[in-house]
N, C-alpha and C positions, 0 to 999 in steps of 0.2 A: 693267194688273197695278198691284199691290202687294205692294211686298216689301218688309220689315226684313230687316235684312241679319248677316252670323254677325262675329264679334267682332274688333276690329285684333288686331294683331299685339304679346303683352308683351310689355316686356322688350327693347326694341331702340335701334339707334345713332343719330349723327349725321354731322357733316364729320369728313374726313380732315384738312381744314387747318388743327385746333385746333393754338396754340403755345404752349400754356401749360408751365408748367415741370412734370418727369415725377414722379409719384408716387412715394413711398416704402411698397414692401408691408410698411408695421409698424403697419397700422389698432389704432388702442387699444379693448379690448374694452369692451364695453356692462357695467355694474352689474347683477349677477344676478337680485337684486330687478325691475329695469326688463323683461329680458329676462323673466322670468316671467311679468309680469304681463302684458307684451306678448302673450307666447303663450298669454294666460286669455284674453283679447280678441277673440286669431283665435280661438280654438277657440267662443265665444259668438259672433263672427256667423257661423261656419257652421251655426246651428243655428238661425239664422232665425227672425221673428218679432219685433213690438217689445219685450218684452220684452229676448230678446236683446239688439237692439240699442242699451237700452241699458246694460245690462252690460254690454257690448263697449264703448260709448264710456268708462265710468267705466272700466275695466281701462288702455285706451290713455291717460286722461288721468293715471293715476298713474303708466302709466308715463313718460309727459314727466315728470310733476313730479320723477323720480328723476333722469332723465339727458333734463335740458332742450334737451342739443345734440343729440339723438340724432333723424336724421331720418326711417322708418322707423314710430313709430306719430304722428306727428304729418302724415303721412302718409295713414295709417288711419285719422284722427279726418277725414281731407277726404272718404274716401268715405263715411265715415257721413253728412258733411255732401251728402253727392252721392243717398243714399239718401233724405234730407228733403226731398230739391229745391232744397236751397242752395249746390249748391259752389259759383256763381255769388258770393254773400257771402262764403264763404269765399277766391277768389281777392280777391274788394274787400277781404281784411283783411289777405291778404300784401303786397296791393302799399301800401295805407297804412303795414303795419310797414316797408317798403323803402323810404320816403319819408322815413323816419326815421333806420332802418340800410341804408343799401345797400351796404354792405358783408359783407349775413350770407347766406354763398353756400347754405345748408341753405333760408331761404326764397326765396332764388332759385331754386334748383333744383323748391322748392314751387309757384313762382307759374307759372314755365314747364309745369309739369305738364301744372296745369289750364288754361291757354292753350293748351294743344295745339298744333299745328303752328306757329302762328304765337309760341309761348315759345320756338323751340330754341334762337334767340340766345342764352336766357336761361340753359340747359345750359353752354354754353360760357363764359358768364362767371363761373357757379359756377364750373366747376373752375379758372379761374384765380384766384379769390378761393381758393381751398382747394383744391392738390392732392391732396389725400388724400382728399378726398371723395366716397367710392364711390358715393350717388346720382347726383351731378353727370355723370359716365362712362356711368353708366347710362341717365342721359336722353341723353345723347348717341347710345348705343349706338341707343335705341328711335327718334331724328330719323334716324339712317343708315336704319337699315332702311324708315323710312316714303319715303326717297328712291329705295330699291332699292340703297343702296350696301351691300351685306352683308361686304365686306372692310372697313369701317369699324366697321359698327356687331362683327362678331366682338373688332377690337382693342379697340373702346372698354368691351366688354362684358366681355372677360376682365381690364382693368385696376381694374373696377367689382370682379371676383371677390378680386382679390386685396385691394380694398384692404374686404372687406367686414371689419365688425367682430362678427358677432354669427352663431350659424348660423342663423340665418331669414334673413338677408341671402345668405351661403352658397347656400342652397335655391334661394331667389329668383332669384340672378344666376345659378346653372348652369341650373334654366327655362328662361330668358329666352335665354340662349346656346343650351341645346337646341332652341328654334322657330325661331333663327336660322340653325341647321343644316339642320333642318325645310326651311324654305325654298329652301334651297341644296341642296337634293335630296339630302342628306347623312343620312339616317334614323340609318343606327348610328352616326356620329360623336355623335348627339342621345341615342342610349340610352348613348353609352360615358360622356358625362358626367352621366347621371340614376341609371343601375343601380347603383355604389359610395354614391351618397349613404342607398338605402332599408337600405342593414344596418347605415349608421353609427348609432351610438349616440348621438354627440352630435345629431345633427338631432329635433326637436321631434316627436309623433304628429305632431301636424296636416300641418306639411310635410312630412313621410315621406308620408302620404296623398294629398297633392294632387300630389306628384311621383312617386307610384306610377298615378294615376291619368292623367297628360299622359305616362307612359310606354305605360302601355297602349293610349294611343289614337295614339302612334307606331308598335308596334307591331303594332295593327289593320289601318293604313295598310299594312302590307307585306304584299299578294296574294300569295299561291302562294311563300313564303317562309318558313323554320324561326321568323323571329320573329314569324311571323303566327300560327302556331298557339298560340305561347309568349304574346303577346297574350292570346289567347281565355280559358287557362287564369289570366293576372294577372285580366282582368275578374271572370271568375266570382269568383276568389277575394276580391276587395275589392266584389262585390256581396253575396256569402254574410258575409263581417267584416269591410267599413268603414264606419263611418256618414259614407255620400255625400250629398252635398246631391242634390232634387231634379234641377237639369241635368244634373250626373255621372251620376245613374243614366239619364237619357233617352238622356245622347250614349253611353255603352257599350252599352248595352241597341239602341241602333237598329244600331250598327257589327257586333255579334255577330248580330243577326237573318239578315241577309242575306250573312254571311261563310263560317258552317259548313253552305256546299253538301254535301248526300250525307251531312251524320252525322244519324244517327236519333235516335239518344238526346241531341241540340242542345235542341229547344225544352224539355225537361223539366230538363237541366240548368241553362239559364236559369230557368225557375219556380221551383224550389230555392235557385236562389242569391237570386232577387228576396223569396224565401219567410221571407229569415232575417230581414227587419226587416217594419216596416209604416210607410208611408208613400202620403201622395194618389197619387206618381207611381209608386212598386215594385205597389201593389192593382192600378191603373188597367193597368199595363204587365202584370201578372199575367191579370186579365181577358183583355186581348187575346191573349195568345197561349196563353191554353187556350181560347178561338173560335175562334180558328184552327185546333185540334185536333179538337174536340171539341163540343159544345154542353153546358156545365155552369151548376145553378144558385151554383155557386159564383163564377160570373162577377158575377152580379148582389150577391151579400156584398159581395164586393170593393170594387164601386164602388157602394156603402152606405157601407161604410166610409172609403173617401175624401173623397166628401160628408159626414161626420161630422165630417173634418178640417178642413174647409176652410168652406166658408159654406152647405154647408146645401142644398145644390143639386145633383141629381145633374148626371152630367155626358149632354152630349146627343148625340141625332145617332143615325148607324150605329151606333157600338157600343152606347150604352143599348139600342136596340131592337134589337139578335142579344142582350145578356145577359136583353133580359126575356122574348125567344121560349124562350132555355136555361135559365128557370125555368119555361117553361108558361103565361108573361101573352102570349097572341098579340095578343091585342084591345089591353090597356094597353100594349104595344110599339109596336104604329100610330096607339094616341091619342098617345100623348109626341109620338111621331117627327113626326105631323102636327102636335102644337101649336107646332112648332118649326119649321116649316118658313117662309123668307119669303114673306109674302101675292104676291107676285110669280107665283108656279108653284100660286097656289091660284085657282078660282075663286069664285063669290058661293054657290055652299053650302059652302067653308070645303074643298072635296076638291081632293086634284090636278089638274090639269088635263090632264095625261099620263092618257090611259085606262083604259091599262093599272093603273098605282098607282093610278089612281081604285077600277078593278073591282076589287083590290085590298083597299084599304081597303075596300069593302063587303062584300068574300069573310072580312073579318075580322071586322066587325061582327056578322054572319048565324051566322059560328061561334059567339061567345061561349065561354062557358067549358062548353057541352056536351057537345062533342065529344072532347075528351081523356081522358075520364072512362075509369078501366080497364073490359075488356071484362066482367069477370064482376061488377061494378054494371051492366050494361045489360040489356037483352033483346038476340036474336039478330039482329031486325029492325034495334034503335039500333044495337046494333054497326055491322049493313053500313051504317047510311044514316051514321055517324062516321065509317067508314071512306071514304065518299064524299067528306063534306066535306073529310076534313082531304086524302085525295089531291089534290082539286080546289084544296084552299085552298096545297098545297106545290108542284103545280104552275103556280100563278098567281107563287109565288117566286118557282121556279127563271124563268120565263119576265121578271121582273123585276130578275133576277140578285143577287137575294139570298140567297146560297146559305149562308150559315151559318143564316138562320133558317130554312131550306127542311130543314134537318138536324137542328134542331130538329122542327119540325111532324112529319117523319121516326120520331123516337123516341113520340113522343105516339100516332101513327099504329100503331105495330107491336102496341100492345095491341087493335087492332081486325082487322088484315089485315097481314102479318107481308113477305110479296110485295111488295106495293104499298110499306109502308115502305123495304125494301130496296134496291127502283129508285131510289126518291126519295132514299136516302141516297146511293146511289151518282152517282147526278146532282149533288146537292149538293156532294159529294166532290171530286168533278170539276172543276166550279165553282174549287171552293176551292185544288188544286191548281194548274191553270192560272194564275189571277192570283197566287199565290204564287212559281211559278216565272217569269211575267214580270217580279217585285218582282226575283230572281235577278239574272234576265238583263241588268238595267240597272244593277246594282250596281257592275260595273266602266266603265274607260273604253274596253272590247273586251269587249262583249258575246259576240260570235261564237266568241271563245278560250272564254271562259268557258264555253258553250253544250257547245264539242264536249270540254273537258275536264270537265264534271260528267257529258255523258248519253252519252257515247262515240261523238260524232259527226266525220266527217271533218274534221282538221284545216283551216281555211283556206287555200285556193292559197295566198295571198299568205305565209303560215309555212312549208308546205312545200318553197315555191322560198327559203328563207332563203338556201343555198350560193348563187344567181344574185343576189343584187341586195338591196335592203332592202326594208324591211316597206311603204312607201310607198305605200298603194293608188290604182287608177282611181279615177277621179269614178263614185261610186253602186258603187262593189264593195262596201263596207261594209254599205252597205244592203241588197245584195242578201243578204246573209249573215245579217244581221240577218232577215230576211223568211224565209229557211229555219232558222233556229233557232227564229223564232214559228210557221212553218207546222207544225215537228215537236211542238209542244205541243199545240195547239190538233188536228193529230189526234190526240195521245193523249187529250185530252178528252173527243173524240169517241168513242173508240172505247168507252174508261168506262161511257157514255150511250147504246149501244147501236147506235151508228152505227158503220161501217166503217174501219179504222186503213187509211189513204192519207195517207200524208206527202206525197208526190210530187204527187198532186193537189192539194192544201192548196194547196203551194208555187207550183205552177203559179197559181190562184188568185187567191192572194198577191199574184205577179210582174206577174199581169196589171189591180190594182189603179190605176183611175187615179190620176194625178200632176198635180202644179202644178210644172213647170220655171221656177226664175227662174233661168236661164243660170250661169253662172261663180258665182252667191252660194247656190245648192242648190235642195234640191227637197220637196216636202212631199207624203205622200200626202193622198189625198183623204179627209176626216177623217167625211165622210157627212152625215145619214144620205140624203139622196137631190139629185139635180141640179139647181143653183139653173139661174136664165134664160142668166145668164154662162156657166156652162157649156155651156149647151146653145149658146150663142151660139158658143163657141169647140170644138164639137164632143166634148167628154169626155163627154155623157148627155142625155137627151131630161131637158128640165123634169119634176120632182117624181116621175121613174121612183125607186128604192132604188140607192146607189151598191154596185157588186160589188164582193170582194175581201175586203182586209182591214175596210172600213167595214160588210162585213155581217158579218163576222166577229165584230166586238165588239158591232153592234147586238144581234145574237142574245144574247148573255148579257148584256143591258142595260148596255155601257158605251158611252163618247164615247171615242175615241183619235185621237192624233194621233203620227204619224211620220213621222220626217226627219230632213235634215240641211243645216245650214249652213256656210260657211265661216268656216274658224278656231273652228269650234263641238266641236272635240274627237270626234269621229264622230259616230255616227247617235244619236239621241237621239226619248224617248217619253215622252209623257204618257197616262196611262190615268184613267180618272174612271167614278165610279156616277152615270147618265146622271138624271137627274130631271124634263125638258121639254126638248124642243128646240122652238122656233119661229123663225118672221120675226117681228122688231121692225120699225119705224118710230120717227123723230121730227125733233127740232131743237132745236139749241144755239146759241146767240147767233146766231140767226136761221140758222141751216146746217142743211139737211136733212139726215139720215143713215138708215143699214137695212141690215139683214141678218141673220145667222143666229145667235140667242143659244143655246149651250146650257148651261143652266141643271144642274149636275151636282153630286154628295154626297160628299167622299171621294177622296181618289187614290188607286189601287191601284198608280199607279206615278209615282212622282212626277217631274219634269223634272228636267234634271243641274243647273239650278241651284237647285232648292231641294233636293237628294241634298246640295250645298254648301255650304246655308247660308242662301240666302233662304227667304223665307217668298212665295207666290207662290197670291195669290186668286184671279186671273184672267189676262187672258191676249187680245187681237186675233189674230184669223186674216184670211186672206185676203178673205173675206166675212161676216165676222162677231165673234163674240167667245164666250169659256168663261166661267164664273166658278164656282168650288169656294165651297158655300156652307158647307160643312165649316169652309173655308180662315179664310171670315169668320166663325164663330162663336169661334174661336181667335184674333182682332181683339177681339172683344165680352168673351173672356175678360180679354184686358188690361186691357179698362175695369173688368171686376169688381173683378179683380187690386188695380188701383191702391184704388178704393171701398171694398175693405175695409180696407187698410191704413190710409188716410186717413179713413174715419169712423170715426162713434160721437161723443159727447161727449167721451171720453178723449182724441183727436186733433185737438180742437179747435185748439188753440195751435198744432199742429205744420202742420196744412195750412195756417192763416190765416199763420202767418209767411212759406210757401213762395209763399202769393201773395197778399203782401203786399211780395216784393220788385222792384225797378227793374231791379239787375242793377247793372252796371258804368257810375260815374261817369266822364263825359268828361274827359280830363286836362289835353288840348291847351288853352292861352290863348286869349281872345277875337282876342287880335291876330295869331292865326294862325285863322280862316274856313275855314280849306281842310282844314287838320289835325285841326279839330273836326266837319266834315261828313265824312272821312274816321271817325273816331272812332263818329260816330252812328251808319253806315252798315254796320257790320262786324259779319259774322256769323261769325268763324272761330271763336268760344270761346260758343256758346250755352247748355253746361251745364244740361242739363234740362228747357229751355223747352217741349219739346212734353211733357213730361207735367206740369209751370205749366197749358199748355192745356186739357189734358185735365182737368184738375183744376177748374181753370177754368170749363166747361161741368158736369161733375158739380154742384159746388155749387151753381152756377147755376139748375140741375134738382132740386136739393137730394136727390140721390142717392146724396148723403154721407151723408143721417140715413134710409135705408130699406138694405132688404135687398135690393131687389126692381134690376136693372141699369137703368142712365139711357139708353141711348143700347141700341137696338135692334135687334137683326138685321137689322132694313127697314130702317134709317137705313145700315146699315154695308153691305146689297149694293148699296141702291141708289146707296151712293156709287163701289162699286165697278164698277157697271156705265155709270156716268156717266164714268166715265172712258176705259172701251173703246169707247162709242159715239163721246168725241172724237177717239179713231181713226180711227173710220167716219165722220166728218166731214171729217177731212182728207184718207180715199180719195175721198171725191165731191170735194171740190178741188180733188185731183190727179191722180187719174185718170181717166179715160184718157190718159199722155202726152200725147197727140196732139191731146186738145180742149183742156189747158192746160199746155203747154210753157214758156211762161215765169215760172209759178206755180212748177210744178216745180223749173226751175231755179235759180230763186232762193232757193228753200228749200235744195238742193242743193249749192247755192254755198258758202250761211252756213254749211254744217254741213261744208266741207271735203273736199268731194267722199268723203269713208270711208266706208264701213259702220257703222262703232262710233259715227262724231260722226252723221249721217243718224238711225241709230236713238237718240242722245240727243234729237235735234230732235224728233223724233215725242213722245216722250215728255213731254219740257218740256210742248209744245203741251196734248197730252192731259190732263194733269196742270191746266194754266190754262182750260181747260174746266171741270173738275169743283170750281174753288175756284169760279168764276164762278155756274156751274150747282145742285150740292147745295144743297136745302133749308139746312142747317147747313153753311156752308163752314167751321170751324173743324176739323172730321172730317177735310174735306182738306190744312187745316194742319201738321194733326197728325205727317201722311207728311213732307212736303215738309219740317217742321222736324227731322223723326228723321234723313233723311238730311243734313241740314245739320250735324249733330251730329255722325255716322260719322268716322272721322279716314281711314278705306281709305274709297274707292268704291266696291268691292262689284263684285260678279260679275256683274251685269248694268248695260244703261245707265240704271237709273233714279234710283240714287246719286248720276251726276254731273249726272243730267240737272234734278233738284230742288235741287240745289247750287246749280248757276248761276239756276234759276229763282226761288228764295229769294233769291241777290245782288241780281233786276231787280226783285223786288218790294218788297224794304226800300228802292233807291235811288226806285218811284215813289210809297212814302210818305213819302221824306223830303222830295222836291219836295210832295207835298201837304201837308206837316205849315210846311215854310218858308211856303208860300201863304197859307194861311189857319190859322195855330197853336189858333184857336178852333174848330175844324171836329173838333180832335180833344183833349178836355177830359182824357183818360186819361193821354193821354202827358206826361213833364217832358226837355226839349231838351236838360239836361244829362245823359241815361244813353243807353246802346248802345240803339236802337230795339228792335233784335230781341229784347232781355232782358222786355220792356214788351208785348208779342206779345201774350199771357195776359188784359191788363187791356184791350184793344182790343174794343168789341160787334161781332158779327158780320156786322151792313151796313156797318160801316166797314172790315171786310179783305175785303166782297165786293167794296165801290166800290173798293177797291186793285185787285185782281184783272181786275176791268173793265176799268179804262182801263189796263192792261200789255196786256190781251188787242186791244185798241183800237189800241194799239201795235203787235203783233205781226201786223194784218191777220186775227185768227179772226172778226171779227164781218163781215167780205166774204164775202159767198158768191162 
């Protein structure tokens, strides 16, 4: 599982033990011209693009020239350096200036901010040097919040607000305080800070817009409360009238799509709000919303317009396929989808290895463009033949779970046989409704309550017994409630497709689903599709037989699903993925064999809770195998493509050369203290864009920055995801069954501290280390490790903590090898931090470091 994580909290605080002089709330105002220039810089920056970046830089530099002591525009220029992948050079400059002027409080804050957690001490020094420096107090607030000391964070943040010198600072500091209130579980206090500023004339439009987005996010998080409905209206107004960035649009739409349960006008309201402006994100989201309702060729037009605004390529995957079908381009839709599948799911003829999908491709090719012609243009015999073709093709689509595509075929079929078309439309609509309802079911932290409120079901027993005690459910109770709600949905979908409505029978089938029991730690319903040899030994079912119950229900709609509950996981959780191929695979990594069932999937109809909370999840290990979401891996490929667009071409040569030339921070400890020199050289505290510099190095080496095609392929990224999950299967073979490997398992658990969280982190550490050793291009795996190292927060999954620990160990191994044989590392400079020079190392060197660590960790011993 590879995860990219949610943004760290902005604007929060540090030590309650600060004993500097107390500030006087009499800040000097900023010169009006400086404020105006800085406001223009922020407006240009929000527009995005290279030209806007340069205009923003010029305006911010003008603000600094007018008010050189004002920290805000200098801080903004550091952010522009971050966009150039040169924030580490900006930090080096700040440190150099501090050597000459150690009492510069503003510079002290700026250096500490770029240093992250390791720079927190500079904020305390900054307020000692200048108690009236608002940004110093803001830095203390940020540091305190990172330590979960919200009381100190609020106190320091309030001091920063008192010392604000400009309306921008007032807005920014109030936004930071609102985030602290939200973390404290007091959303109404957060809104009380933000809402008065939305009508204040002194607040610039650019800042009012950002505060409005923040307020809408808070309100939308308040389920079943009056503020929630107000947040919906605020978000729709922002989408209609505000010049939002694409990330802001995506965030607001993601919340709106699943919160307006039971509101028939909600999809149309959202589409009309998105239509107010045209951006790639808006067009793509409008296309998705349209296709959720009905097939329309407008969706393809929107995706084409989004393509023109970006890199000339249409979005790929299920969305483009559905849009092609909606425009009547059935064969082209299938062929484009087929061309963007990884080779691992294709046979030597280029067809899907899944028999059902292969038959679908053959049917689409046989169908061609003949069948969709209007009935008036063909003979009665040809019309009947076309109806047979289209009906058969539509049924193949239903069997594969391609419900949107089936509804598009129904539209073409209507010209030849209305009854067959309506039957196909009903089945496709039932499938779409089922998947949409499942998404809504898992939107809140209590799916069973949401189901009861939305569909008029009986309230869960724990709510009916409120007067008798707490809401604390018994073990498995919530999972059984969710199964009841899912049975209601599947039964409703069955009646729409011509089968009898019987939710009680469906619920009984679901409750009888085989389960993996993990004691007090949790349980998982068997995901299917068939029983394994291990299942047979455990008495769960005969090897090779289909798994009944929930697994069979999802297999019947072309899906692979996981439903279960783990200790401390926040209640039952589910993942529902569109199936592309399920197979049994085996192999070997570092001399250790692995085997398991692999579910190759394409798009999540229901994302796991971690993904809903901000993690990007492209795969996960299971009890006896793993799954990979190909569509999520495509989004990782998109990150590479965006970097390629941003830094590619002759016009960006100087910019990318400067980014790749950096060696980062110099060692400041003297040669008389080799222990401190080594400590500095091994530091991983302040990476400042090293992950993207490594990406840039790969692209430059492959000359991807000169052409238009992506230089990192989907095949490579899918393979990398698989290798990580296979690393987990290697550990399964090393550690299970426990009766055969008690000492090995005990050693791992003891090293992890006997806690489930630490055990999970240790397993992720080992799986990613396998990927670093075995991936054909190890730098792709290093990017994931570096991304985790750059995050200030440790994230919502065990990966970030695990990868950060892995990075520390990798750097230590590298440094020992470097000290032992400097000539083996001609790319490295011993006078600079090693972590900032990783992008200069060739892949074979990085692999050698990883293998040395794997040997130390015992991963090469079977």
